[in-house]
N, C-alpha and C positions, 0 to 999 in steps of 0.2 A: 482552102478552108473557107467556108461561108460564114457570113456574119449571122449572129443569132439575136433575136429580139428578146432581151431579158427584161423582166418586169419585177418590181419589188412590192412587197406587201408588209403591212404592220398588223400586229395582233393587239386589239384593245378590248376593254370590258364592254359587255352588253349594257352595263349601267349608263353608258353615254347616250342611249336612246330611251325615250319615254316608253312606258308600258303600252300606250296606244300604238306607237310605231312598231313595237315588238309584236303586238297582236296582229297588226296589219301584215307584217312580214310572215308571220306564222300561218295566218288564215287565208291568204290568197295564193294561188299558184305563182311560182317565180316568174313565169312568162307574162303575168299580169302586173308585176311590180313596176313602179315608176322608174326603176333603175336596173342596170344589168347586175345580176347576181343570183344567188341561190342559198338554200339552207345549208348549214354546216352541221349535219346530223341533227341531234337534239340540243346542241350546245350554242348555237348562234347562227350567223350568216356570213357568207363570203360575198363581197360586193366590189364592183368597180368604183373607184373614187371619182365620181363625176365632178368636173370643175364648172359645170353649167347646169342650172336648174331651169330647163326650158319648158317643163310641163305646166299645165294648169289643171285645176280640179283634181280628179283621182290620179292624173298623170304627173302631178307635182311631187317631187321628192319632199317628204316631211322636213320641216325646218330643222328639227333636232338632228336628224340623220345627215342633212346637207351640211350642217355646221361641222360634224365629224369628218365628212368627206373633204370639205374645204381645208380643214386643219391637216388631214392626211396628205393632200396634195402639196401644201406648203412645206411639209417635212420631206418631200421628195419621193413619196410612195405613190404607186398606181392603183393598188388594191388595198382593201380593208377587210380584215377578218375580225368580226365582232364575236367574241367567245365569252361564255359565262365566267371563265377563269382568267380572262385577259387582264392586263394591267389597266389601272385607271390613270388618267392624265390630268394633272392639276388644272391646266388651263381650259379643259373642256367641261361643260356642264355634266352633272351626274344626277341620275334619277333613282329614287329609292322605291323599288317595286318588287 
């Protein structure tokens, strides 16, 4: 029996990113995002929870999104699904948009 690489993800509300970040994720192709991920239908985005924000300029992960990624990693998850119906987390910032 071979070992399997198992990864965990958490589902959180899209309200944890700003409207500006949401527009950026919606309006540029996923291949041009500053982080690994892609759209989750019309409901949000599925993202690798980067633990380093090494980019600059357009390649920098927006601060609001990176805050959620950092929190996700601290909770023991590798990926993040931001869903419009996902749960809000008290300790994370929330944006009303």
